[in-house]
N, C-alpha and C positions, 0 to 999 in steps of 0.2 A: 885295305878294304874291310878286313875283319874288325879292326879297331873302330872304323866308322859305323859299322853295323851294330857293334856293342854299345857305342855311345848313343845311337838312335834308340836302342832297346831301353837303355837306362833312362833316357829322357821321357820316353813314352810311359815307362813304369812309374815315374815320380809325379806325373801330372794327373790329378784326379779331379774331374769336373764336379762342381757343386750341383746338387740336385735342388730344384725348386719344387717343394711339396705343395700341391694345390689343395689347400685346406677347405675350399668350398666343396670339394668332392671327397676328401678323406676325413675321417673322424680323428685320426691321430697319426703322427709321424715323428721320426727321430731326427733331431738337428745335429747332435754330436753323440758319438759312441766311444766311451773310454778315452776321451781327449786328455792327453797328458802334458800339455804345454799351453802357454798363453796364446791368445788369438781367437779369431772368429770361428764359429762352427762351420763345418763343411757344407751343411745344408741350410736352406732357409724355408720358412713357412709363408706362403702367399695366401692372404685372405681376400684378395680382390679389393676394389675400391668402394663397394656399395655400403660397407659397414652393416650388412644384414645378419652377420653372425651375432649371437647373443653375447658370447665371451670367448676368450682364448685363455688357456692355462699353459704355463711353461713349468714343467716339473724338472728340477735339477737334482741329480743324485751324484754325490762324490764318493767313490769307492775306496779312496786312499789319500793320505796326506791332508792338505788343506787347499782350498780354492776359493776364489771370488769370481762370481759370474754375474753378468748384467745382460739385460735384453736390449737389443738395438732394433730400430725401425727405419725403413726408407719407403718413399713413394716415387723414387727417381730411378729410371731405367736409362741405360746408354748402351747401344749396340747389343741389346738383348740381355745385358747383365745389370743387376742392381748395384747402384752406386750411392754415395753421399749418406752413409749410415749414420744415425744419430742415437746416442745412448739415451734411454728413457729414464726419467727421474723415478726414484724410489723402486728400482728393479734390481739393484745390486745386492747380491746375497753372498755372505761369507760363510763357508761351510767347512767343518771338519768332516770326518766320515759321517755321512747322513744325507738328508735331502731338504729341499726347500721348494716353495711353490709361489709363482707370480701369476696373478689373474689380471687380464686386460678386458675391459668392457667394450663392446662394439668395435672389435678389431678391424683394421683396414690396412691395405698395402702389404708389405713384407716385413718379417721379423727374423732375427737370428740371435743366437747366444754368443756372447763374447767373454772368454775367460781372461780376466785382467790380472789375476795373480794365481800362481800354481806352485806349490811345493810338494812334489811327489804325488800330484793329484791324478785322478782318473774320473773325468766328468762325463756324464751322460745326460742329455737334455731331450725331453719329449714334449712336443707341442700337441695340444688337444683343442679341437674346435667344438664349441658348445652352441648348437643352433637355437634359433628363436622358435 
């Protein structure tokens, strides 16, 4: 019984739900914090479907090693979760220690960051909503 309880605690501790940041209400939100491996950011930024925001910026800062980060978008939801993510053209940024910025005009739907390459990286991505 103790082994079963320990397994349950370990499973609960390793499952971290993604947050959907409502960028129509927030001015800024963090998609990834010190991400040290390839893969999608834990959080996503939702701009709704109206396209009423003037622009969105995605600032990527790599604190160590090297990283390549791209921005992905989806307008598809299934069972309350975003699915069918697509990499956006011209958003891939390769960074040594330093930062980069991608701007998207009239954003709509949801966005996330995807680290496609990481060598000792530590990637933080911040989304900012710029209103009309």
